All heavy atoms as an XYZ file, in Angstrom:
761
protein
N    -155.407    -24.727     74.302
C    -155.183    -24.156     75.619
C    -153.753    -24.397     76.077
O    -153.122    -23.526     76.623
C    -156.193    -24.762     76.620
C    -155.904    -24.409     78.036
S    -157.082    -23.218     78.623
C    -156.631    -23.147     80.321
N    -153.229    -25.613     75.862
C    -151.873    -25.932     76.260
C    -150.864    -25.043     75.515
O    -149.890    -24.600     76.120
C    -151.589    -27.401     75.956
C    -150.666    -28.129     76.916
C    -151.044    -27.907     78.350
C    -150.631    -29.603     76.595
N    -151.160    -24.804     74.238
C    -150.279    -23.930     73.488
C    -150.277    -22.514     74.031
O    -149.236    -21.872     74.098
N    -151.435    -22.036     74.460
C    -151.536    -20.691     75.059
C    -150.750    -20.622     76.348
O    -150.074    -19.632     76.632
C    -152.998    -20.307     75.318
C    -153.729    -19.947     74.042
O    -153.111    -19.710     73.024
N    -155.037    -19.897     74.123
N    -150.847    -21.671     77.181
C    -150.104    -21.692     78.430
C    -148.603    -21.722     78.200
O    -147.837    -21.038     78.890
C    -150.542    -22.887     79.292
C    -151.916    -22.800     79.917
C    -152.260    -24.098     80.644
C    -151.984    -21.628     80.880
N    -148.160    -22.511     77.238
C    -146.740    -22.561     76.912
C    -146.245    -21.211     76.419
O    -145.191    -20.721     76.843
C    -146.469    -23.642     75.856
C    -145.036    -23.700     75.427
C    -144.088    -24.282     76.258
C    -144.621    -23.159     74.217
C    -142.753    -24.344     75.879
C    -143.303    -23.211     73.828
C    -142.351    -23.803     74.667
N    -147.028    -20.587     75.553
C    -146.681    -19.268     75.023
C    -146.634    -18.226     76.137
O    -145.725    -17.397     76.194
C    -147.678    -18.844     73.944
C    -147.323    -17.555     73.244
C    -146.043    -17.637     72.417
O    -145.700    -18.717     71.937
O    -145.391    -16.579     72.259
N    -147.609    -18.283     77.045
C    -147.644    -17.341     78.165
C    -146.437    -17.539     79.087
O    -145.845    -16.582     79.547
C    -148.938    -17.505     78.958
N    -146.077    -18.793     79.327
C    -144.894    -19.077     80.162
C    -143.643    -18.519     79.501
O    -142.789    -17.922     80.174
C    -144.762    -20.581     80.396
C    -143.625    -20.933     81.296
C    -143.570    -22.436     81.560
C    -142.364    -22.749     82.450
N    -142.225    -24.156     82.710
N    -143.531    -18.712     78.220
C    -142.383    -18.204     77.461
C    -142.324    -16.664     77.555
O    -141.277    -16.086     77.806
C    -142.468    -18.660     76.011
C    -141.340    -18.211     75.133
C    -141.498    -18.728     73.724
C    -140.479    -18.095     72.797
N    -140.715    -18.477     71.409
N    -143.482    -16.021     77.353
C    -143.534    -14.560     77.425
C    -143.224    -14.056     78.832
O    -142.582    -13.048     79.010
C    -144.889    -14.050     76.937
C    -145.054    -14.140     75.455
C    -146.372    -13.539     74.986
C    -146.499    -13.662     73.488
N    -147.733    -13.043     73.003
N    -143.734    -14.790     79.846
C    -143.477    -14.403     81.224
C    -141.973    -14.459     81.523
O    -141.430    -13.584     82.201
C    -144.246    -15.304     82.179
N    -141.294    -15.455     81.010
C    -139.852    -15.572     81.202
C    -139.135    -14.420     80.480
O    -138.166    -13.858     81.018
C    -139.351    -16.924     80.685
C    -137.930    -17.224     81.042
C    -137.689    -17.355     82.540
O    -138.577    -17.812     83.280
O    -136.580    -16.963     82.995
N    -139.593    -14.066     79.285
C    -139.010    -12.928     78.570
C    -139.193    -11.645     79.350
O    -138.288    -10.814     79.445
C    -139.650    -12.803     77.183
C    -139.267    -13.904     76.218
C    -140.078    -13.889     74.916
O    -140.913    -12.970     74.736
O    -139.904    -14.805     74.101
N    -140.393    -11.476     79.914
C    -140.676    -10.287     80.715
C    -139.764    -10.247     81.944
O    -139.195     -9.198     82.264
C    -142.165    -10.224     81.117
C    -143.009     -9.906     79.890
C    -142.403     -9.217     82.225
C    -144.508    -10.055     80.104
N    -139.612    -11.367     82.613
C    -138.758    -11.427     83.796
C    -137.331    -11.027     83.431
O    -136.690    -10.250     84.149
C    -138.769    -12.843     84.380
C    -137.936    -12.977     85.627
C    -138.000    -14.394     86.178
C    -137.060    -14.530     87.363
N    -136.985    -15.899     87.837
N    -136.837    -11.520     82.318
C    -135.482    -11.154     81.870
C    -135.389     -9.668     81.545
O    -134.384     -9.035     81.870
C    -135.078    -11.997     80.664
C    -134.850    -13.457     81.031
O    -134.580    -13.786     82.175
N    -134.989    -14.347     80.050
N    -136.410     -9.125     80.906
C    -136.416     -7.698     80.568
C    -136.488     -6.849     81.841
O    -135.791     -5.833     81.961
C    -137.581     -7.366     79.633
C    -137.564     -5.944     79.141
C    -138.571     -5.633     78.049
N    -139.933     -5.973     78.417
C    -140.697     -6.867     77.789
N    -140.210     -7.528     76.761
N    -141.929     -7.102     78.183
N    -137.308     -7.266     82.796
C    -137.432     -6.506     84.050
C    -136.132     -6.477     84.836
O    -135.859     -5.539     85.580
C    -138.548     -7.103     84.918
C    -139.972     -6.866     84.420
C    -140.955     -7.675     85.257
C    -140.321     -5.388     84.422
N    -135.291     -7.458     84.639
C    -133.988     -7.499     85.295
C    -133.119     -6.324     84.861
O    -132.268     -5.870     85.596
C    -133.302     -8.841     84.975
C    -132.156     -9.179     85.866
C    -132.523     -9.548     87.295
O    -133.657     -9.991     87.551
O    -131.664     -9.373     88.170
N    -133.376     -5.803     83.655
C    -132.559     -4.733     83.106
C    -133.154     -3.341     83.277
O    -132.502     -2.349     82.972
C    -132.307     -4.943     81.597
O    -133.541     -4.825     80.891
C    -131.690     -6.312     81.332
N    -134.385     -3.263     83.785
C    -135.062     -1.976     83.965
C    -134.935     -1.565     85.431
O    -135.118     -2.369     86.319
C    -136.560     -2.074     83.596
C    -136.693     -2.446     82.113
C    -137.265     -0.772     83.874
C    -138.110     -2.777     81.694
N    -134.589     -0.290     85.653
C    -134.459      0.170     87.032
C    -135.504      1.251     87.348
O    -135.929      1.990     86.464
C    -133.058      0.753     87.313
O    -132.793      1.827     86.423
C    -131.995     -0.310     87.182
N    -135.905      1.272     88.597
C    -136.815      2.295     89.126
C    -136.178      2.820     90.422
O    -135.327      2.134     91.013
C    -138.224      1.747     89.394
C    -138.892      1.320     88.114
C    -138.180      0.576     90.374
N    -136.593      4.010     90.835
C    -136.023      4.575     92.052
C    -137.120      5.007     93.017
O    -138.229      5.379     92.607
C    -135.122      5.794     91.770
O    -135.880      6.796     91.084
C    -133.931      5.406     90.933
N    -136.773      4.972     94.271
C    -137.601      5.529     95.333
C    -136.760      6.577     96.029
O    -135.578      6.326     96.332
N    -137.327      7.737     96.252
C    -136.576      8.856     96.785
C    -137.366      9.540     97.884
O    -138.600      9.597     97.832
C    -136.303      9.837     95.634
C    -135.548     11.059     96.017
C    -135.306     11.959     94.816
O    -135.158     11.481     93.678
O    -135.280     13.188     95.035
N    -136.660     10.031     98.903
C    -137.310     10.820     99.958
C    -136.554     12.123    100.161
O    -135.328     12.190     99.940
C    -137.398     10.060    101.295
C    -138.336      8.885    101.192
C    -136.052      9.605    101.789
N    -137.297     13.124    100.553
C    -136.752     14.438    100.911
C    -135.717     14.956     99.920
O    -134.581     15.224    100.278
C    -136.213     14.415    102.336
C    -137.315     14.188    103.358
C    -136.882     14.444    104.786
O    -135.823     15.084    104.990
O    -137.617     14.005    105.675
N    -136.156     15.098     98.675
C    -135.314     15.687     97.615
C    -133.963     15.021     97.493
O    -132.940     15.678     97.373
C    -135.153     17.189     97.832
C    -136.457     17.925     97.736
O    -137.265     17.640     96.839
N    -136.690     18.855     98.631
N    -133.935     13.712     97.540
C    -132.711     12.974     97.329
C    -131.889     12.692     98.589
O    -130.762     12.261     98.486
N    -132.472     12.906     99.748
C    -131.749     12.574    100.983
C    -131.379     11.101    100.986
O    -130.276     10.716    101.364
C    -132.592     12.923    102.214
N    -132.319     10.267    100.536
C    -132.074      8.844    100.352
C    -132.697      8.440     99.007
O    -133.847      8.785     98.759
C    -132.697      7.997    101.489
C    -132.503      6.513    101.216
C    -132.116      8.368    102.831
N    -131.923      7.756     98.191
C    -132.394      7.272     96.891
C    -132.104      5.781     96.813
O    -130.958      5.355     97.001
C    -131.721      8.028     95.722
C    -132.226      7.490     94.385
C    -131.949      9.519     95.818
N    -133.156      5.002     96.536
C    -133.010      3.561     96.409
C    -133.333      3.165     94.972
O    -134.339      3.608     94.412
C    -133.942      2.824     97.392
C    -133.885      1.327     97.181
C    -133.604      3.196     98.819
N    -132.501      2.335     94.383
C    -132.708      1.849     93.024
C    -132.990      0.357     93.076
O    -132.250     -0.391     93.735
C    -131.476      2.122     92.155
O    -131.182      3.509     92.187
C    -131.696      1.685     90.729
N    -134.068     -0.046     92.406
C    -134.444     -1.460     92.295
C    -134.560     -1.793     90.813
O    -134.788     -0.914     89.987
C    -135.820     -1.717     92.916
S    -135.871     -1.547     94.693
N    -134.449     -3.088     90.506
C    -134.764     -3.491     89.143
C    -136.251     -3.859     89.073
O    -136.937     -3.870     90.113
C    -133.842     -4.603     88.642
C    -134.071     -5.933     89.305
O    -135.090     -6.197     89.937
N    -133.091     -6.811     89.159
N    -136.722     -4.131     87.905
C    -138.128     -4.446     87.721
C    -138.588     -5.732     88.368
O    -139.783     -5.958     88.529
N    -137.646     -6.553     88.817
C    -137.978     -7.775     89.514
C    -137.941     -7.584     91.028
O    -137.868     -8.536     91.785
C    -137.019     -8.918     89.112
C    -137.320     -9.432     87.734
O    -138.472     -9.573     87.355
N    -136.294     -9.728     86.954
N    -137.965     -6.352     91.472
C    -138.043     -5.980     92.884
C    -136.780     -6.344     93.680
O    -136.832     -6.651     94.860
C    -139.279     -6.573     93.552
C    -140.556     -6.128     92.922
C    -141.753     -6.794     93.535
N    -141.570     -8.223     93.609
C    -142.410     -9.120     93.145
N    -143.525     -8.756     92.617
N    -142.147    -10.401     93.260
N    -135.648     -6.296     93.018
C    -134.369     -6.536     93.699
C    -133.684     -5.196     93.927
O    -133.489     -4.410     92.984
C    -133.471     -7.439     92.860
C    -132.131     -7.721     93.494
C    -131.281     -8.635     92.623
C    -129.920     -8.822     93.233
N    -129.031     -9.560     92.339
N    -133.353     -4.876     95.200
C    -132.676     -3.618     95.508
C    -131.264     -3.687     94.931
O    -130.493     -4.616     95.208
C    -132.623     -3.369     97.023
C    -131.800     -2.123     97.341
C    -134.035     -3.240     97.588
N    -130.941     -2.711     94.091
C    -129.651     -2.673     93.425
C    -128.675     -1.708     94.084
O    -127.466     -1.918     94.061
C    -129.839     -2.282     91.957
C    -130.846     -3.115     91.179
S    -130.418     -4.857     91.113
C    -129.017     -4.812     90.052
N    -129.221     -0.596     94.664
C    -128.336      0.442     95.173
C    -129.111      1.308     96.171
O    -130.311      1.536     96.003
C    -127.847      1.314     93.994
C    -126.777      2.297     94.400
O    -125.878      1.920     95.190
O    -126.817      3.439     93.934
N    -128.412      1.789     97.181
C    -128.958      2.755     98.128
C    -127.935      3.870     98.273
O    -126.762      3.618     98.550
C    -129.220      2.121     99.522
C    -130.260      1.018     99.407
C    -129.658      3.195    100.509
C    -130.511      0.264    100.701
N    -128.374      5.089     98.017
C    -127.502      6.266     98.149
C    -128.084      7.130     99.264
O    -129.272      7.433     99.281
C    -127.466      7.051     96.850
C    -126.898      6.274     95.686
C    -125.842      7.061     94.981
C    -125.305      6.371     93.770
N    -124.403      5.313     94.004
N    -127.212      7.545    100.183
C    -127.616      8.421    101.274
C    -126.753      9.669    101.199
O    -125.521      9.592    101.221
C    -127.417      7.711    102.629
C    -128.216      6.414    102.682
C    -127.815      8.656    103.783
C    -127.923      5.552    103.892
N    -127.417     10.818    101.099
C    -126.706     12.076    101.086
C    -126.014     12.254    102.439
O    -126.660     12.148    103.472
C    -127.698     13.222    100.824
C    -127.022     14.539    100.624
O    -126.109     14.911    101.345
N    -127.489     15.265     99.609
N    -124.714     12.521    102.449
C    -123.980     12.614    103.707
C    -124.551     13.662    104.678
O    -124.434     13.510    105.890
C    -122.561     13.014    103.283
C    -122.449     12.552    101.886
C    -123.835     12.661    101.293
N    -125.206     14.679    104.158
C    -125.766     15.708    105.037
C    -126.861     15.156    105.950
O    -127.141     15.736    107.005
C    -126.318     16.865    104.211
O    -127.422     16.435    103.446
N    -127.461     14.035    105.555
C    -128.504     13.403    106.360
C    -127.974     13.063    107.739
O    -128.662     13.218    108.754
C    -129.068     12.141    105.652
C    -129.934     11.324    106.585
C    -129.824     12.526    104.404
N    -126.744     12.599    107.831
C    -126.173     12.177    109.086
C    -125.858     13.336    110.019
O    -125.724     13.140    111.228
C    -124.903     11.338    108.840
C    -125.203     10.070    108.113
C    -124.817      9.925    106.783
C    -125.857      9.032    108.729
C    -125.080      8.752    106.094
C    -126.135      7.860    108.044
C    -125.757      7.713    106.721
N    -125.748     14.536    109.482
C    -125.426     15.692    110.302
C    -126.633     16.252    111.040
O    -126.472     16.942    112.046
C    -124.819     16.808    109.426
C    -123.512     16.386    108.798
O    -122.780     15.569    109.360
N    -123.199     16.933    107.648
N    -127.833     15.974    110.529
C    -129.017     16.607    111.105
C    -130.049     15.617    111.618
O    -131.097     16.010    112.102
C    -129.694     17.572    110.086
C    -128.782     18.743    109.778
C    -130.074     16.834    108.820
N    -129.768     14.344    111.545
C    -130.741     13.338    111.943
C    -130.089     12.283    112.839
O    -128.913     11.993    112.715
C    -131.344     12.649    110.722
C    -132.200     13.569    109.891
C    -132.851     12.778    108.787
N    -133.917     13.369    108.040
C    -134.010     14.552    107.534
N    -133.100     15.415    107.756
N    -135.037     14.951    106.822
N    -130.909     11.695    113.671
C    -130.396     10.587    114.465
C    -130.604      9.289    113.687
O    -131.204      9.256    112.623
C    -131.059     10.531    115.845
C    -132.553     10.291    115.805
O    -133.079      9.736    114.822
O    -133.234     10.649    116.797
N    -130.075      8.212    114.223
C    -130.095      6.927    113.538
C    -131.504      6.466    113.176
O    -131.737      5.989    112.077
C    -129.423      5.864    114.423
C    -129.311      4.493    113.767
C    -128.605      3.517    114.668
N    -129.293      3.354    115.940
C    -130.136      2.358    116.206
N    -130.351      1.427    115.310
N    -130.741      2.267    117.360
N    -132.453      6.632    114.090
C    -133.822      6.191    113.830
C    -134.443      6.947    112.663
O    -135.166      6.368    111.847
C    -134.692      6.333    115.080
C    -134.363      5.342    116.177
C    -133.164      5.779    117.044
O    -132.794      6.959    117.017
O    -132.604      4.884    117.719
N    -134.179      8.238    112.575
C    -134.704      9.023    111.446
C    -134.101      8.571    110.136
O    -134.799      8.478    109.120
C    -134.427     10.518    111.670
C    -135.263     11.149    112.759
C    -134.891     12.598    113.014
O    -133.673     12.889    113.108
O    -135.800     13.421    113.078
N    -132.806      8.292    110.119
C    -132.154      7.811    108.900
C    -132.745      6.455    108.499
O    -133.039      6.233    107.310
C    -130.623      7.727    109.097
C    -129.963      7.063    107.884
C    -130.041      9.116    109.327
N    -132.934      5.581    109.457
C    -133.510      4.274    109.157
C    -134.912      4.411    108.586
O    -135.299      3.701    107.654
C    -133.531      3.408    110.427
C    -132.158      2.951    110.850
C    -132.130      2.305    112.227
O    -133.138      2.364    112.981
O    -131.084      1.709    112.559
N    -135.699      5.349    109.113
C    -137.055      5.573    108.590
C    -137.004      6.098    107.166
O    -137.771      5.658    106.307
C    -137.802      6.564    109.492
C    -139.239      6.760    109.058
C    -140.002      7.673    110.005
O    -139.649      7.770    111.186
O    -140.951      8.299    109.519
N    -136.086      7.011    106.871
C    -135.950      7.523    105.500
C    -135.601      6.381    104.531
O    -136.156      6.292    103.432
C    -134.872      8.609    105.434
C    -135.195      9.937    106.105
C    -133.978     10.861    106.060
C    -136.393     10.610    105.476
N    -134.692      5.526    104.945
C    -134.285      4.387    104.102
C    -135.480      3.473    103.868
O    -135.733      3.047    102.739
C    -133.111      3.622    104.738
C    -131.866      4.506    104.737
C    -132.857      2.318    103.997
C    -130.723      3.965    105.579
N    -136.225      3.181    104.909
C    -137.392      2.308    104.788
C    -138.401      2.884    103.810
O    -138.921      2.165    102.931
C    -138.056      2.090    106.176
O    -137.083      1.497    107.033
C    -139.271      1.203    106.063
N    -138.697      4.171    103.919
C    -139.663      4.813    103.019
C    -139.170      4.771    101.582
O    -139.913      4.440    100.665
C    -139.951      6.270    103.477
C    -140.785      7.010    102.428
C    -140.666      6.253    104.820
N    -137.886      5.070    101.368
C    -137.333      5.072    100.017
C    -137.360      3.679     99.424
O    -137.698      3.494     98.233
C    -135.909      5.625    100.030
N    -137.021      2.666    100.201
C    -137.054      1.284     99.708
C    -138.477      0.908     99.310
O    -138.724      0.347     98.239
C    -136.499      0.287    100.761
C    -136.821     -1.147    100.387
C    -134.997      0.466    100.919
N    -139.439      1.217    100.176
C    -140.824      0.886     99.869
C    -141.338      1.608     98.627
O    -142.078      1.024     97.827
C    -141.718      1.162    101.074
C    -141.547      0.125    102.158
O    -141.237     -1.029    101.883
N    -141.717      0.536    103.383
N    -140.920      2.830     98.428
C    -141.311      3.566     97.213
C    -140.732      2.904     95.960
O    -141.408      2.766     94.948
C    -140.886      5.018     97.302
C    -141.744      5.826     98.262
C    -141.326      7.257     98.335
N    -142.165      7.971     99.301
C    -141.961      9.220     99.667
N    -140.965      9.936     99.163
N    -142.767      9.797    100.545
N    -139.469      2.514     96.029
C    -138.856      1.858     94.875
C    -139.517      0.516     94.592
O    -139.792      0.179     93.430
C    -137.352      1.680     95.121
N    -139.776     -0.261     95.629
C    -140.429     -1.555     95.440
C    -141.838     -1.407     94.890
O    -142.266     -2.209     94.077
C    -140.429     -2.340     96.754
C    -139.074     -2.813     97.252
C    -139.205     -3.448     98.637
C    -138.420     -3.755     96.283
N    -142.533     -0.356     95.305
C    -143.888     -0.105     94.785
C    -143.830      0.187     93.282
O    -144.645     -0.327     92.513
C    -144.505      1.073     95.531
C    -145.928      1.383     95.117
C    -146.494      2.526     95.939
O    -146.681      2.344     97.152
O    -146.719      3.613     95.356
N    -142.859      0.997     92.885
C    -142.722      1.284     91.441
C    -142.354      0.020     90.666
O    -142.867     -0.195     89.564
C    -141.654      2.356     91.234
C    -142.105      3.730     91.641
C    -141.092      4.786     91.210
O    -140.513      4.698     90.136
N    -140.903      5.769     92.058
N    -141.485     -0.807     91.233
C    -141.117     -2.058     90.563
C    -142.330     -2.974     90.459
O    -142.539     -3.628     89.418
C    -139.996     -2.756     91.336
N    -143.153     -3.031     91.487
C    -144.359     -3.858     91.478
C    -145.341     -3.371     90.385
O    -145.903     -4.183     89.657
C    -145.051     -3.812     92.842
C    -146.266     -4.696     92.925
C    -145.954     -6.170     92.911
O    -144.912     -6.563     93.406
O    -146.773     -6.941     92.370
N    -145.504     -2.058     90.271
C    -146.392     -1.506     89.234
C    -145.848     -1.820     87.853
O    -146.634     -2.168     86.946
C    -146.544     -0.002     89.429
C    -147.325      0.369     90.663
C    -147.305      1.859     90.962
O    -146.667      2.640     90.276
N    -148.000      2.238     92.016
N    -144.554     -1.727     87.673
C    -143.935     -2.039     86.381
C    -144.152     -3.511     86.036
O    -144.565     -3.844     84.927
C    -142.445     -1.715     86.434
C    -141.623     -2.016     85.191
C    -142.077     -1.169     84.026
C    -140.165     -1.806     85.484
N    -143.912     -4.397     87.008
C    -144.092     -5.818     86.769
C    -145.560     -6.124     86.451
O    -145.852     -6.895     85.535
C    -143.657     -6.618     88.000
C    -143.848     -8.125     87.817
S    -143.363     -9.067     89.253
C    -141.614     -9.204     88.962
N    -146.486     -5.536     87.188
C    -147.900     -5.782     86.952
C    -148.307     -5.351     85.544
O    -149.048     -6.055     84.861
C    -148.750     -5.059     88.001
N    -147.816     -4.209     85.118
C    -148.131     -3.708     83.765
C    -147.590     -4.669     82.702
O    -148.270     -4.957     81.708
C    -147.569     -2.321     83.560
N    -146.374     -5.166     82.907
C    -145.786     -6.095     81.959
C    -146.555     -7.411     81.919
O    -146.819     -7.964     80.850
C    -144.320     -6.352     82.303
C    -143.403     -5.174     82.085
C    -143.165     -4.883     80.620
O    -143.119     -5.836     79.802
O    -143.000     -3.704     80.276
N    -146.916     -7.940     83.070
C    -147.612     -9.216     83.125
C    -149.035     -9.102     82.567
O    -149.542    -10.040     81.965
C    -147.663     -9.752     84.574
C    -146.287    -10.110     85.115
S    -145.378    -11.297     84.102
C    -146.306    -12.791     84.459
N    -149.650     -7.959     82.744
C    -150.994     -7.736     82.228
C    -151.006     -7.887     80.717
O    -151.998     -8.349     80.136
C    -151.503     -6.366     82.636
C    -152.944     -6.110     82.304
C    -153.410     -4.776     82.828
C    -154.874     -4.582     82.514
N    -155.368     -3.337     83.053
N    -149.906     -7.560     80.081
C    -149.838     -7.642     78.631
C    -149.974     -9.074     78.119
O    -150.390     -9.306     76.993
C    -148.549     -7.013     78.106
O    -147.437     -7.809     78.443
N    -149.628    -10.080     78.935
C    -149.751    -11.463     78.470
C    -151.002    -12.161     78.983
O    -151.441    -13.145     78.422
C    -148.511    -12.321     78.841
C    -148.375    -12.487     80.355
C    -147.274    -11.781     78.207
C    -147.382    -13.557     80.745
N    -151.609    -11.655     80.025
C    -152.769    -12.336     80.633
C    -153.981    -12.419     79.719
O    -154.667    -13.436     79.740
C    -153.165    -11.675     81.949
C    -152.189    -11.937     83.062
S    -152.046    -13.698     83.350
C    -150.523    -13.757     84.229
N    -154.298    -11.419     78.911
C    -155.483    -11.542     78.066
C    -155.415    -12.718     77.083
O    -156.399    -13.174     76.564
C    -155.557    -10.217     77.307
C    -154.799     -9.281     78.175
C    -153.736    -10.099     78.829
N    -154.231    -13.221     76.826
C    -154.045    -14.321     75.881
C    -154.360    -15.697     76.478
O    -154.340    -16.687     75.773
C    -152.606    -14.330     75.351
C    -152.297    -13.054     74.600
O    -153.164    -12.461     73.990
N    -151.065    -12.608     74.701
N    -154.602    -15.746     77.771
C    -154.883    -17.017     78.432
C    -156.338    -17.057     78.850
O    -156.747    -16.281     79.708
C    -153.981    -17.216     79.651
C    -152.516    -17.078     79.268
C    -154.265    -18.588     80.304
C    -151.571    -17.094     80.457
N    -157.156    -17.924     78.266
C    -158.566    -17.995     78.631
C    -158.721    -18.239     80.137
O    -158.082    -19.093     80.712
C    -159.097    -19.181     77.822
C    -158.124    -19.356     76.710
C    -156.790    -18.886     77.241
N    -159.596    -17.432     80.739
C    -159.884    -17.583     82.169
C    -158.910    -16.889     83.089
O    -159.131    -16.818     84.274
N    -157.814    -16.341     82.577
C    -156.850    -15.661     83.423
C    -156.749    -14.184     83.134
O    -155.917    -13.496     83.712
C    -155.448    -16.289     83.264
C    -155.311    -17.738     83.704
C    -153.868    -18.197     83.476
C    -155.693    -17.917     85.153
N    -157.584    -13.676     82.260
C    -157.475    -12.275     81.858
C    -157.868    -11.285     82.927
O    -157.496    -10.142     82.861
N    -158.567    -11.696     83.953
C    -159.021    -10.752     84.982
C    -158.479    -11.107     86.367
O    -159.216    -11.115     87.346
C    -160.574    -10.743     85.025
C    -161.165    -10.201     83.764
O    -160.647     -9.240     83.194
N    -162.217    -10.824     83.294
N    -157.193    -11.347     86.479
C    -156.618    -11.679     87.757
C    -156.186    -10.471     88.549
O    -155.677    -10.598     89.641
C    -155.407    -12.609     87.558
C    -155.722    -14.004     87.080
C    -154.432    -14.806     86.930
C    -156.632    -14.722     88.076
N    -156.381     -9.290     88.014
C    -156.034     -8.095     88.743
C    -154.620     -7.583     88.518
O    -154.165     -6.707     89.202
N    -153.912     -8.134     87.565
C    -152.555     -7.629     87.249
C    -152.661     -6.323     86.538
O    -153.450     -6.023     85.766
C    -151.774     -8.628     86.386
C    -151.293     -9.792     87.152
C    -151.942    -11.005     87.095
C    -150.185     -9.699     87.974
C    -151.493    -12.094     87.792
C    -149.717    -10.776     88.681
C    -150.381    -11.984     88.594
């Protein structure tokens, strides 16, 4: 059991390092706002199409940014869950944690 836990910890660290290099995006209104995150749920970049500022007030722009960030973080969460699920079956009693 201890060997399995050590191996799982090692694989989890490898996954974390790999997720650092994978990017996902969240986008709203055909690219009005695009947010890029890495697989560890760290926001890497936010792009706002300049035309957004011509037709929207500040509150609308803030809402678009919030939606795009949440979409990117959701994709990163799904990616991380899929990666972690790959190591969970190897640990007795932890295979059904919902990852």
